[in-house]
RONU-83994 format. One record per atom (N, C-alpha, C, O, CB): residue number from 1; atom name; x, y, z. Coordinates in steps of 0.2 Angstrom, whole numbers, m for minus. Glycine has a CB too. Example, Ala and Ser with C-alpha at 12.3 -4.5 7.8 and 13.67 -1.06 7.14 Angstrom:
2
+-----+------+-------+-------+-------+
! seq ! atom !    c1 !    c2 !    c3 !
+-----+------+-------+-------+-------+
!   1 !    N !    66 !   m28 !    39 !
!   1 !   CA !    62 !   m22 !    39 !
!   1 !    C !    66 !   m16 !    39 !
!   1 !    O !    71 !   m17 !    42 !
!   1 !   CB !    57 !   m22 !    45 !
!   2 !    N !    64 !   m11 !    35 !
!   2 !   CA !    68 !    m5 !    36 !
!   2 !    C !    64 !     0 !    39 !
!   2 !    O !    67 !     6 !    40 !
!   2 !   CB !    70 !    m3 !    29 !
+-----+------+-------+-------+-------+
This chain:
95
+-----+------+-------+-------+-------+
! seq ! atom !    c1 !    c2 !    c3 !
+-----+------+-------+-------+-------+
!   1 !    N !  m159 !  m135 !    44 !
!   1 !   CA !  m152 !  m133 !    45 !
!   1 !    C !  m148 !  m134 !    39 !
!   1 !    O !  m144 !  m130 !    38 !
!   1 !   CB !  m150 !  m137 !    51 !
!   2 !    N !  m149 !  m140 !    36 !
!   2 !   CA !  m144 !  m141 !    30 !
!   2 !    C !  m146 !  m136 !    25 !
!   2 !    O !  m141 !  m134 !    21 !
!   2 !   CB !  m146 !  m148 !    28 !
!   3 !    N !  m152 !  m134 !    24 !
!   3 !   CA !  m154 !  m129 !    19 !
!   3 !    C !  m150 !  m122 !    20 !
!   3 !    O !  m147 !  m119 !    15 !
!   3 !   CB !  m161 !  m128 !    19 !
!   4 !    N !  m149 !  m120 !    26 !
!   4 !   CA !  m145 !  m114 !    28 !
!   4 !    C !  m138 !  m115 !    26 !
!   4 !    O !  m135 !  m110 !    24 !
!   4 !   CB !  m146 !  m112 !    35 !
!   5 !    N !  m135 !  m120 !    28 !
!   5 !   CA !  m128 !  m122 !    26 !
!   5 !    C !  m127 !  m121 !    19 !
!   5 !    O !  m122 !  m119 !    16 !
!   5 !   CB !  m126 !  m129 !    29 !
!   6 !    N !  m132 !  m124 !    15 !
!   6 !   CA !  m131 !  m124 !     8 !
!   6 !    C !  m132 !  m117 !     5 !
!   6 !    O !  m128 !  m115 !     0 !
!   6 !   CB !  m136 !  m129 !     4 !
!   7 !    N !  m136 !  m113 !     8 !
!   7 !   CA !  m137 !  m106 !     6 !
!   7 !    C !  m131 !  m102 !     7 !
!   7 !    O !  m129 !   m98 !     3 !
!   7 !   CB !  m144 !  m103 !     9 !
!   8 !    N !  m128 !  m103 !    13 !
!   8 !   CA !  m122 !  m100 !    15 !
!   8 !    C !  m116 !  m102 !    10 !
!   8 !    O !  m113 !   m97 !     8 !
!   8 !   CB !  m120 !  m101 !    22 !
!   9 !    N !  m116 !  m108 !     9 !
!   9 !   CA !  m111 !  m110 !     4 !
!   9 !    C !  m112 !  m107 !    m3 !
!   9 !    O !  m107 !  m105 !    m6 !
!   9 !   CB !  m110 !  m118 !     3 !
!  10 !    N !  m118 !  m107 !    m5 !
!  10 !   CA !  m119 !  m104 !   m12 !
!  10 !    C !  m118 !   m97 !   m12 !
!  10 !    O !  m115 !   m94 !   m17 !
!  10 !   CB !  m126 !  m105 !   m14 !
!  11 !    N !  m119 !   m93 !    m6 !
!  11 !   CA !  m118 !   m86 !    m6 !
!  11 !    C !  m110 !   m85 !    m6 !
!  11 !    O !  m108 !   m80 !    m9 !
!  11 !   CB !  m121 !   m83 !     1 !
!  12 !    N !  m107 !   m89 !    m3 !
!  12 !   CA !   m99 !   m88 !    m3 !
!  12 !    C !   m97 !   m89 !   m10 !
!  12 !    O !   m92 !   m86 !   m12 !
!  12 !   CB !   m96 !   m94 !     2 !
!  13 !    N !   m99 !   m94 !   m13 !
!  13 !   CA !   m97 !   m96 !   m20 !
!  13 !    C !   m99 !   m90 !   m25 !
!  13 !    O !   m95 !   m88 !   m29 !
!  13 !   CB !  m100 !  m102 !   m23 !
!  14 !    N !  m105 !   m87 !   m24 !
!  14 !   CA !  m107 !   m81 !   m28 !
!  14 !    C !  m102 !   m75 !   m27 !
!  14 !    O !  m100 !   m72 !   m31 !
!  14 !   CB !  m114 !   m79 !   m27 !
!  15 !    N !  m101 !   m74 !   m20 !
!  15 !   CA !   m96 !   m69 !   m19 !
!  15 !    C !   m89 !   m70 !   m22 !
!  15 !    O !   m86 !   m65 !   m25 !
!  15 !   CB !   m95 !   m68 !   m11 !
!  16 !    N !   m87 !   m76 !   m22 !
!  16 !   CA !   m80 !   m77 !   m25 !
!  16 !    C !   m81 !   m76 !   m33 !
!  16 !    O !   m76 !   m73 !   m36 !
!  16 !   CB !   m78 !   m84 !   m24 !
!  17 !    N !   m86 !   m78 !   m36 !
!  17 !   CA !   m87 !   m77 !   m43 !
!  17 !    C !   m87 !   m70 !   m45 !
!  17 !    O !   m84 !   m68 !   m50 !
!  17 !   CB !   m93 !   m81 !   m45 !
!  18 !    N !   m91 !   m66 !   m41 !
!  18 !   CA !   m93 !   m59 !   m43 !
!  18 !    C !   m87 !   m54 !   m41 !
!  18 !    O !   m86 !   m49 !   m45 !
!  18 !   CB !   m99 !   m57 !   m40 !
!  19 !    N !   m84 !   m55 !   m35 !
!  19 !   CA !   m79 !   m50 !   m33 !
!  19 !    C !   m72 !   m53 !   m33 !
!  19 !    O !   m67 !   m49 !   m32 !
!  19 !   CB !   m81 !   m49 !   m25 !
!  20 !    N !   m71 !   m59 !   m34 !
!  20 !   CA !   m65 !   m62 !   m34 !
!  20 !    C !   m62 !   m64 !   m28 !
!  20 !    O !   m56 !   m65 !   m27 !
!  20 !   CB !   m60 !   m58 !   m38 !
!  21 !    N !   m65 !   m63 !   m22 !
!  21 !   CA !   m63 !   m64 !   m16 !
!  21 !    C !   m68 !   m68 !   m12 !
!  21 !    O !   m74 !   m67 !   m13 !
!  21 !   CB !   m61 !   m57 !   m12 !
!  22 !    N !   m66 !   m71 !    m7 !
!  22 !   CA !   m71 !   m75 !    m2 !
!  22 !    C !   m73 !   m70 !     3 !
!  22 !    O !   m70 !   m65 !     4 !
!  22 !   CB !   m67 !   m81 !     1 !
!  23 !    N !   m79 !   m71 !     6 !
!  23 !   CA !   m82 !   m66 !    10 !
!  23 !    C !   m77 !   m64 !    16 !
!  23 !    O !   m77 !   m58 !    18 !
!  23 !   CB !   m89 !   m68 !    13 !
!  24 !    N !   m74 !   m69 !    19 !
!  24 !   CA !   m70 !   m68 !    25 !
!  24 !    C !   m63 !   m64 !    23 !
!  24 !    O !   m60 !   m61 !    27 !
!  24 !   CB !   m68 !   m75 !    28 !
!  25 !    N !   m62 !   m63 !    17 !
!  25 !   CA !   m56 !   m59 !    15 !
!  25 !    C !   m58 !   m52 !    15 !
!  25 !    O !   m53 !   m48 !    16 !
!  25 !   CB !   m54 !   m61 !     8 !
!  26 !    N !   m64 !   m50 !    14 !
!  26 !   CA !   m66 !   m43 !    15 !
!  26 !    C !   m65 !   m41 !    22 !
!  26 !    O !   m63 !   m35 !    23 !
!  26 !   CB !   m73 !   m42 !    13 !
!  27 !    N !   m66 !   m45 !    27 !
!  27 !   CA !   m65 !   m43 !    34 !
!  27 !    C !   m58 !   m41 !    36 !
!  27 !    O !   m57 !   m37 !    40 !
!  27 !   CB !   m68 !   m48 !    39 !
!  28 !    N !   m53 !   m45 !    33 !
!  28 !   CA !   m46 !   m44 !    34 !
!  28 !    C !   m43 !   m39 !    30 !
!  28 !    O !   m37 !   m37 !    31 !
!  28 !   CB !   m43 !   m50 !    34 !
!  29 !    N !   m46 !   m36 !    25 !
!  29 !   CA !   m43 !   m31 !    20 !
!  29 !    C !   m42 !   m25 !    24 !
!  29 !    O !   m46 !   m22 !    27 !
!  29 !   CB !   m47 !   m30 !    14 !
!  30 !    N !   m36 !   m22 !    22 !
!  30 !   CA !   m34 !   m15 !    25 !
!  30 !    C !   m37 !   m10 !    21 !
!  30 !    O !   m38 !   m11 !    15 !
!  30 !   CB !   m26 !   m14 !    25 !
!  31 !    N !   m39 !    m5 !    24 !
!  31 !   CA !   m42 !     1 !    20 !
!  31 !    C !   m36 !     3 !    15 !
!  31 !    O !   m30 !     2 !    16 !
!  31 !   CB !   m44 !     7 !    24 !
!  32 !    N !   m38 !     6 !     9 !
!  32 !   CA !   m34 !     7 !     4 !
!  32 !    C !   m28 !    12 !     6 !
!  32 !    O !   m22 !    11 !     4 !
!  32 !   CB !   m37 !    10 !    m2 !
!  33 !    N !   m30 !    17 !     9 !
!  33 !   CA !   m25 !    22 !    11 !
!  33 !    C !   m20 !    19 !    16 !
!  33 !    O !   m14 !    21 !    15 !
!  33 !   CB !   m28 !    28 !    15 !
!  34 !    N !   m22 !    15 !    21 !
!  34 !   CA !   m17 !    12 !    25 !
!  34 !    C !   m12 !     7 !    21 !
!  34 !    O !    m6 !     7 !    23 !
!  34 !   CB !   m21 !     8 !    31 !
!  35 !    N !   m15 !     4 !    17 !
!  35 !   CA !   m11 !    m1 !    13 !
!  35 !    C !    m6 !     3 !     8 !
!  35 !    O !    m1 !     1 !     7 !
!  35 !   CB !   m16 !    m5 !     8 !
!  36 !    N !    m8 !     9 !     6 !
!  36 !   CA !    m4 !    13 !     2 !
!  36 !    C !     2 !    16 !     6 !
!  36 !    O !     8 !    16 !     4 !
!  36 !   CB !    m8 !    19 !    m2 !
!  37 !    N !     0 !    18 !    12 !
!  37 !   CA !     6 !    20 !    16 !
!  37 !    C !    10 !    15 !    18 !
!  37 !    O !    17 !    16 !    18 !
!  37 !   CB !     2 !    23 !    23 !
!  38 !    N !     8 !     9 !    19 !
!  38 !   CA !    12 !     3 !    21 !
!  38 !    C !    17 !     2 !    15 !
!  38 !    O !    23 !     1 !    16 !
!  38 !   CB !     8 !    m3 !    23 !
!  39 !    N !    14 !     2 !     9 !
!  39 !   CA !    18 !     1 !     3 !
!  39 !    C !    24 !     6 !     2 !
!  39 !    O !    29 !     5 !     0 !
!  39 !   CB !    14 !     0 !    m3 !
!  40 !    N !    22 !    12 !     3 !
!  40 !   CA !    26 !    18 !     3 !
!  40 !    C !    32 !    17 !     8 !
!  40 !    O !    38 !    19 !     6 !
!  40 !   CB !    23 !    25 !     3 !
!  41 !    N !    30 !    16 !    14 !
!  41 !   CA !    36 !    15 !    19 !
!  41 !    C !    40 !     9 !    17 !
!  41 !    O !    46 !    10 !    18 !
!  41 !   CB !    32 !    13 !    26 !
!  42 !    N !    37 !     4 !    15 !
!  42 !   CA !    42 !    m2 !    13 !
!  42 !    C !    46 !     0 !     7 !
!  42 !    O !    52 !    m2 !     7 !
!  42 !   CB !    37 !    m8 !    11 !
!  43 !    N !    44 !     4 !     2 !
!  43 !   CA !    48 !     6 !    m4 !
!  43 !    C !    54 !    10 !    m2 !
!  43 !    O !    59 !     9 !    m4 !
!  43 !   CB !    43 !    10 !    m9 !
!  44 !    N !    52 !    15 !     3 !
!  44 !   CA !    58 !    19 !     5 !
!  44 !    C !    62 !    17 !    11 !
!  44 !    O !    67 !    19 !    12 !
!  44 !   CB !    55 !    26 !     7 !
!  45 !    N !    59 !    12 !    14 !
!  45 !   CA !    63 !     9 !    20 !
!  45 !    C !    63 !    13 !    26 !
!  45 !    O !    68 !    13 !    29 !
!  45 !   CB !    70 !     7 !    18 !
!  46 !    N !    57 !    16 !    27 !
!  46 !   CA !    56 !    20 !    34 !
!  46 !    C !    51 !    17 !    38 !
!  46 !    O !    47 !    13 !    36 !
!  46 !   CB !    55 !    27 !    32 !
!  47 !    N !    52 !    19 !    45 !
!  47 !   CA !    47 !    16 !    49 !
!  47 !    C !    40 !    20 !    49 !
!  47 !    O !    40 !    25 !    46 !
!  47 !   CB !    50 !    16 !    56 !
!  48 !    N !    35 !    18 !    53 !
!  48 !   CA !    29 !    22 !    53 !
!  48 !    C !    30 !    28 !    57 !
!  48 !    O !    26 !    33 !    57 !
!  48 !   CB !    24 !    17 !    57 !
!  49 !    N !    35 !    29 !    61 !
!  49 !   CA !    36 !    35 !    65 !
!  49 !    C !    42 !    39 !    62 !
!  49 !    O !    44 !    44 !    66 !
!  49 !   CB !    38 !    33 !    72 !
!  50 !    N !    43 !    38 !    56 !
!  50 !   CA !    48 !    42 !    53 !
!  50 !    C !    46 !    50 !    52 !
!  50 !    O !    41 !    51 !    51 !
!  50 !   CB !    50 !    39 !    46 !
!  51 !    N !    51 !    54 !    53 !
!  51 !   CA !    50 !    61 !    53 !
!  51 !    C !    51 !    63 !    45 !
!  51 !    O !    53 !    59 !    41 !
!  51 !   CB !    55 !    65 !    57 !
!  52 !    N !    50 !    70 !    44 !
!  52 !   CA !    50 !    72 !    38 !
!  52 !    C !    57 !    72 !    35 !
!  52 !    O !    58 !    70 !    29 !
!  52 !   CB !    48 !    80 !    38 !
!  53 !    N !    62 !    73 !    39 !
!  53 !   CA !    69 !    73 !    37 !
!  53 !    C !    71 !    66 !    35 !
!  53 !    O !    75 !    65 !    30 !
!  53 !   CB !    74 !    76 !    42 !
!  54 !    N !    69 !    61 !    39 !
!  54 !   CA !    70 !    54 !    37 !
!  54 !    C !    67 !    52 !    31 !
!  54 !    O !    70 !    48 !    27 !
!  54 !   CB !    68 !    49 !    43 !
!  55 !    N !    61 !    54 !    30 !
!  55 !   CA !    58 !    52 !    23 !
!  55 !    C !    61 !    55 !    17 !
!  55 !    O !    62 !    52 !    12 !
!  55 !   CB !    50 !    55 !    23 !
!  56 !    N !    63 !    61 !    18 !
!  56 !   CA !    67 !    65 !    13 !
!  56 !    C !    74 !    61 !    11 !
!  56 !    O !    76 !    60 !     6 !
!  56 !   CB !    68 !    72 !    14 !
!  57 !    N !    77 !    59 !    17 !
!  57 !   CA !    84 !    56 !    16 !
!  57 !    C !    83 !    49 !    13 !
!  57 !    O !    87 !    47 !     8 !
!  57 !   CB !    87 !    55 !    23 !
!  58 !    N !    78 !    45 !    15 !
!  58 !   CA !    76 !    39 !    12 !
!  58 !    C !    74 !    40 !     4 !
!  58 !    O !    76 !    36 !     0 !
!  58 !   CB !    71 !    35 !    16 !
!  59 !    N !    71 !    45 !     3 !
!  59 !   CA !    69 !    46 !    m4 !
!  59 !    C !    75 !    48 !    m8 !
!  59 !    O !    76 !    45 !   m14 !
!  59 !   CB !    64 !    52 !    m5 !
!  60 !    N !    80 !    52 !    m6 !
!  60 !   CA !    86 !    53 !   m10 !
!  60 !    C !    90 !    47 !   m11 !
!  60 !    O !    92 !    46 !   m16 !
!  60 !   CB !    90 !    58 !    m6 !
!  61 !    N !    90 !    43 !    m6 !
!  61 !   CA !    94 !    36 !    m7 !
!  61 !    C !    91 !    32 !   m12 !
!  61 !    O !    94 !    29 !   m16 !
!  61 !   CB !    94 !    32 !     0 !
!  62 !    N !    84 !    32 !   m12 !
!  62 !   CA !    80 !    27 !   m16 !
!  62 !    C !    81 !    30 !   m24 !
!  62 !    O !    82 !    26 !   m28 !
!  62 !   CB !    73 !    27 !   m14 !
!  63 !    N !    80 !    37 !   m24 !
!  63 !   CA !    81 !    39 !   m31 !
!  63 !    C !    88 !    39 !   m34 !
!  63 !    O !    89 !    37 !   m40 !
!  63 !   CB !    79 !    47 !   m31 !
!  64 !    N !    93 !    39 !   m30 !
!  64 !   CA !   100 !    38 !   m32 !
!  64 !    C !   101 !    31 !   m34 !
!  64 !    O !   105 !    30 !   m39 !
!  64 !   CB !   105 !    40 !   m26 !
!  65 !    N !    97 !    26 !   m32 !
!  65 !   CA !    98 !    19 !   m34 !
!  65 !    C !    94 !    18 !   m40 !
!  65 !    O !    96 !    14 !   m44 !
!  65 !   CB !    95 !    14 !   m28 !
!  66 !    N !    88 !    21 !   m41 !
!  66 !   CA !    84 !    19 !   m47 !
!  66 !    C !    84 !    24 !   m52 !
!  66 !    O !    80 !    24 !   m57 !
!  66 !   CB !    77 !    18 !   m44 !
!  67 !    N !    88 !    29 !   m52 !
!  67 !   CA !    88 !    35 !   m57 !
!  67 !    C !    90 !    31 !   m64 !
!  67 !    O !    94 !    27 !   m64 !
!  67 !   CB !    94 !    40 !   m55 !
!  68 !    N !    87 !    34 !   m69 !
!  68 !   CA !    88 !    31 !   m76 !
!  68 !    C !    96 !    32 !   m78 !
!  68 !    O !    98 !    27 !   m82 !
!  68 !   CB !    84 !    35 !   m81 !
!  69 !    N !    99 !    36 !   m75 !
!  69 !   CA !   107 !    37 !   m77 !
!  69 !    C !   110 !    31 !   m74 !
!  69 !    O !   116 !    30 !   m76 !
!  69 !   CB !   109 !    43 !   m75 !
!  70 !    N !   108 !    28 !   m69 !
!  70 !   CA !   111 !    22 !   m65 !
!  70 !    C !   108 !    16 !   m67 !
!  70 !    O !   108 !    11 !   m63 !
!  70 !   CB !   111 !    23 !   m58 !
!  71 !    N !   104 !    15 !   m72 !
!  71 !   CA !   101 !     9 !   m74 !
!  71 !    C !    94 !     8 !   m72 !
!  71 !    O !    91 !     3 !   m73 !
!  71 !   CB !   105 !     3 !   m72 !
!  72 !    N !    91 !    13 !   m69 !
!  72 !   CA !    84 !    12 !   m67 !
!  72 !    C !    79 !    15 !   m72 !
!  72 !    O !    81 !    16 !   m78 !
!  72 !   CB !    83 !    16 !   m60 !
!  73 !    N !    73 !    16 !   m70 !
!  73 !   CA !    68 !    18 !   m75 !
!  73 !    C !    64 !    24 !   m72 !
!  73 !    O !    65 !    26 !   m66 !
!  73 !   CB !    63 !    13 !   m77 !
!  74 !    N !    61 !    28 !   m77 !
!  74 !   CA !    57 !    34 !   m75 !
!  74 !    C !    52 !    32 !   m70 !
!  74 !    O !    50 !    35 !   m66 !
!  74 !   CB !    55 !    37 !   m81 !
!  75 !    N !    49 !    26 !   m72 !
!  75 !   CA !    43 !    24 !   m67 !
!  75 !    C !    45 !    22 !   m60 !
!  75 !    O !    41 !    24 !   m56 !
!  75 !   CB !    40 !    17 !   m70 !
!  76 !    N !    51 !    20 !   m59 !
!  76 !   CA !    54 !    19 !   m52 !
!  76 !    C !    55 !    25 !   m49 !
!  76 !    O !    53 !    26 !   m43 !
!  76 !   CB !    60 !    15 !   m53 !
!  77 !    N !    57 !    30 !   m52 !
!  77 !   CA !    58 !    37 !   m49 !
!  77 !    C !    51 !    40 !   m48 !
!  77 !    O !    51 !    43 !   m42 !
!  77 !   CB !    62 !    42 !   m54 !
!  78 !    N !    47 !    39 !   m52 !
!  78 !   CA !    40 !    42 !   m51 !
!  78 !    C !    37 !    38 !   m45 !
!  78 !    O !    33 !    42 !   m41 !
!  78 !   CB !    35 !    41 !   m57 !
!  79 !    N !    38 !    32 !   m44 !
!  79 !   CA !    35 !    28 !   m39 !
!  79 !    C !    38 !    31 !   m32 !
!  79 !    O !    35 !    31 !   m27 !
!  79 !   CB !    36 !    21 !   m40 !
!  80 !    N !    45 !    32 !   m32 !
!  80 !   CA !    48 !    35 !   m26 !
!  80 !    C !    46 !    42 !   m24 !
!  80 !    O !    45 !    43 !   m18 !
!  80 !   CB !    56 !    35 !   m27 !
!  81 !    N !    45 !    46 !   m29 !
!  81 !   CA !    42 !    52 !   m28 !
!  81 !    C !    35 !    52 !   m25 !
!  81 !    O !    33 !    56 !   m21 !
!  81 !   CB !    42 !    57 !   m35 !
!  82 !    N !    31 !    48 !   m28 !
!  82 !   CA !    24 !    47 !   m25 !
!  82 !    C !    24 !    44 !   m18 !
!  82 !    O !    20 !    47 !   m14 !
!  82 !   CB !    20 !    42 !   m30 !
!  83 !    N !    29 !    40 !   m17 !
!  83 !   CA !    29 !    37 !   m10 !
!  83 !    C !    31 !    43 !    m5 !
!  83 !    O !    28 !    43 !     1 !
!  83 !   CB !    34 !    31 !    m9 !
!  84 !    N !    36 !    47 !    m7 !
!  84 !   CA !    38 !    53 !    m3 !
!  84 !    C !    32 !    57 !    m2 !
!  84 !    O !    31 !    59 !     4 !
!  84 !   CB !    44 !    56 !    m6 !
!  85 !    N !    29 !    59 !    m7 !
!  85 !   CA !    23 !    64 !    m6 !
!  85 !    C !    18 !    61 !    m2 !
!  85 !    O !    15 !    65 !     2 !
!  85 !   CB !    20 !    66 !   m13 !
!  86 !    N !    16 !    55 !    m2 !
!  86 !   CA !    11 !    52 !     2 !
!  86 !    C !    13 !    52 !     9 !
!  86 !    O !     9 !    54 !    13 !
!  86 !   CB !    10 !    45 !    m1 !
!  87 !    N !    19 !    50 !    10 !
!  87 !   CA !    22 !    50 !    17 !
!  87 !    C !    22 !    57 !    20 !
!  87 !    O !    20 !    57 !    26 !
!  87 !   CB !    28 !    46 !    18 !
!  88 !    N !    25 !    61 !    17 !
!  88 !   CA !    25 !    68 !    19 !
!  88 !    C !    18 !    71 !    20 !
!  88 !    O !    17 !    75 !    25 !
!  88 !   CB !    29 !    73 !    15 !
!  89 !    N !    14 !    70 !    16 !
!  89 !   CA !     7 !    72 !    17 !
!  89 !    C !     3 !    69 !    23 !
!  89 !    O !    m2 !    72 !    25 !
!  89 !   CB !     3 !    71 !    11 !
!  90 !    N !     5 !    63 !    25 !
!  90 !   CA !     2 !    60 !    30 !
!  90 !    C !     5 !    62 !    37 !
!  90 !    O !     2 !    60 !    42 !
!  90 !   CB !     3 !    52 !    30 !
!  91 !    N !    11 !    66 !    37 !
!  91 !   CA !    13 !    68 !    43 !
!  91 !    C !     9 !    73 !    47 !
!  91 !    O !     6 !    77 !    43 !
!  91 !   CB !    20 !    71 !    42 !
!  92 !    N !     9 !    73 !    53 !
!  92 !   CA !     4 !    78 !    57 !
!  92 !    C !     7 !    85 !    56 !
!  92 !    O !    13 !    86 !    56 !
!  92 !   CB !     4 !    76 !    64 !
!  93 !    N !     3 !    90 !    56 !
!  93 !   CA !     5 !    97 !    55 !
!  93 !    C !     8 !    99 !    62 !
!  93 !    O !     4 !    98 !    67 !
!  93 !   CB !    m1 !   102 !    53 !
!  94 !    N !    13 !   103 !    62 !
!  94 !   CA !    16 !   105 !    68 !
!  94 !    C !    15 !   113 !    69 !
!  94 !    O !    19 !   116 !    73 !
!  94 !   CB !    23 !   103 !    69 !
!  95 !    N !    10 !   115 !    67 !
!  95 !   CA !     8 !   122 !    68 !
!  95 !    C !     5 !   124 !    74 !
!  95 !    O !     4 !   130 !    76 !
!  95 !   CB !     3 !   125 !    62 !
+-----+------+-------+-------+-------+
C-alpha cells in the first residue's frame, strides 16, 4: 500500500515538473473558449445574457475610455475590439 502512495506522489511531482500544474488543477480548469468569453465579458462589463446592442454599447464605452487620444494605448483598443468580436460571434443566430 505504501508503494502505491509513493508512486502516486511521484506521479504528482512529475506532472507538476513537466506541465507546471498539479494533476487536480487540470480537473478544475475551464475550457479555453469559455475562459476567453468570461474574460471578454469582464473587460466590457456585460453579463452572460447580454444582447448584441448591449455588447456594442459596452464596447463603445470601453473604447472611449482607452482610446489613445485619451491616454490609452492601441493594444487596449485592440483588446476591446477582440472582446466585442468574440462576444458577438458567440451570440445565437436569430434567423
